[in-house]
Structures are given as structure tokens and as C-alpha cells.
C-alpha positions, 0 to 999 in steps of 0.5 A: 775283782769288783763286786759288780763283776761277781754279780755279772758272772753269777747272772751268766752262770744262772742263765746258762744252767741247764735243767732236765724237763723231760726224759724219754726212753727213745731218742726219737721221742726226745728229738720230736720234743726238741724240734717243737721247742726249737720251733718255739725259739727255745734252745734244747740239749739232749743228754744220752741221745747216742748212749740210748741207741747202744743199750736201749734199756739202760739209758733214757734221753734227757731233754734239757733247757736253760733254767730261764726257759724252763716254764715255757718249755714245760708248758709247751710240752704239756700242750703237746701232750694234751692236744697231739697233732694227728696226720688227719688234722695236719692234712686238713689244715694243709687242704684248708690253707690251699683252698683259701689261697685260691 
């Protein structure tokens, strides 16, 4: 095998490596974070999603992304925690959008 093929395989392995960026006691919280990340174009994998529903106090759901997406994913989750959406703000934005389209 050539040295170039070894380098290419190493790049593939590093791109596919998953890192845990957050843990959640409830799978629902992990799924909400997954939805936000996927909406931003970041592929997500949840470890322990179903195990938690069998024995809730024993497992946490782990939110994982590819290593190359780690910084963007962490930044997005921090922004969500700093300024969470409320029902009132979403409703107000929907009303404003409807008013501007008339």
C-alpha cells in the first residue's frame, strides 16, 4: 500500500470520528438539541437514547457529532442556552411575519 493511500485513510478516519459534546438526563432534551443541530446542517448521533427510557436514573443520553463539526456544534448549543426561545417570542415572530406579508 502506498503512503498516499495511508494518508487518505487517516483523513477519512479523523473525519468520521465522533465526539460527545453534551449529555442529557432525558432523551427528549437530547432530541431537541439534535433537531437544532440538524437544522444547522450538522449531522448528529445520540448514544443511550433508548437505554435511558428503560432505566432513567442509570443512563444519560450522549449527543455526538463528527470531530470536524465539534466547534460549530458547541457554539450553537451555547447560543441556545444563552438565549432560549420562548413560546411568546416565537408567536410574536410569527405574527410579525404574517403582518409583513399582508
